[in-house]
C-alpha positions as CSV (number, residue, x, y, z in Angstrom):
1,X,17.7,-32.9,1.2
2,X,15.3,-31.2,-1.5
3,X,12.7,-33.3,-2.5
4,X,10.6,-32.9,-5.5
5,X,7.7,-34.9,-6.6
6,X,6.5,-35.0,-10.4
7,X,4.0,-36.7,-12.1
8,X,1.6,-36.9,-15.4
9,X,-1.8,-37.6,-15.4
10,X,-4.7,-37.5,-18.0
11,X,-8.1,-36.3,-16.9
12,X,-11.0,-35.5,-19.0
13,X,-12.7,-31.9,-19.6
14,X,-15.1,-32.6,-17.0
15,X,-12.4,-33.8,-14.6
16,X,-10.3,-31.0,-15.0
17,X,-13.0,-28.2,-14.5
18,X,-12.9,-28.4,-9.9
19,X,-8.8,-28.9,-9.7
20,X,-7.0,-26.5,-7.9
21,X,-5.2,-24.5,-10.4
22,X,-2.7,-23.3,-8.2
23,X,-1.2,-26.8,-8.0
24,X,-1.6,-27.9,-11.3
25,X,-1.1,-26.5,-15.0
26,X,-3.6,-28.4,-17.6
27,X,-2.1,-28.8,-21.1
28,X,-4.9,-29.8,-24.0
29,X,-3.6,-32.7,-25.9
30,X,-4.3,-32.1,-29.6
31,X,-2.3,-34.6,-31.4
32,X,-3.6,-37.5,-31.3
33,X,-7.2,-35.8,-31.1
34,X,-8.1,-37.7,-27.9
35,X,-12.0,-38.1,-28.0
36,X,-14.6,-40.1,-25.7
37,X,-17.6,-41.2,-27.0
38,X,-20.5,-41.3,-24.4
39,X,-23.9,-43.1,-25.7
40,X,-27.7,-42.2,-24.1
41,X,-29.7,-44.6,-26.0
42,X,-33.8,-45.6,-25.3
43,X,-36.1,-47.8,-27.0
44,X,-38.1,-46.0,-29.6
45,X,-42.5,-46.5,-28.7
46,X,-42.2,-47.3,-25.2
47,X,-43.5,-45.2,-22.4
48,X,-41.1,-42.9,-20.5
49,X,-41.8,-41.4,-17.2
50,X,-41.6,-37.6,-16.8
51,X,-38.8,-38.0,-14.7
52,X,-36.7,-40.2,-17.6
53,X,-37.3,-37.5,-19.8
54,X,-36.3,-35.0,-17.7
55,X,-33.0,-36.8,-17.3
56,X,-32.9,-37.5,-20.6
57,X,-32.9,-34.1,-21.5
58,X,-30.6,-33.0,-18.7
59,X,-28.0,-35.0,-20.0
60,X,-28.0,-33.7,-23.3
61,X,-28.2,-30.1,-22.4
62,X,-24.9,-30.9,-19.5
63,X,-23.2,-32.2,-22.5
64,X,-23.6,-29.9,-25.0
65,X,-22.9,-26.8,-22.2
66,X,-19.6,-28.6,-21.4
67,X,-18.7,-29.0,-25.1
68,X,-19.5,-24.9,-25.5
69,X,-17.2,-24.5,-22.3
70,X,-14.2,-26.9,-23.4
71,X,-12.0,-24.4,-24.3
72,X,-12.9,-21.8,-21.6
73,X,-11.9,-25.1,-18.8
74,X,-8.2,-25.2,-20.5
């Protein structure tokens, strides 16, 4: 008896970057446009420690790099 397991999954670019490509084939959905808005907010004029400033910059840099790498990942 032959059993074939087929499935479909939706994931973000972040999720796909660490997947074993020998077992799946990622496809980019272009229509409709799929987007996720991620917001980082802080209160203006308030003191922020060096750690929070570095974290903020890390998040900004990480997602900027991710956006520029998105075409390469899929």
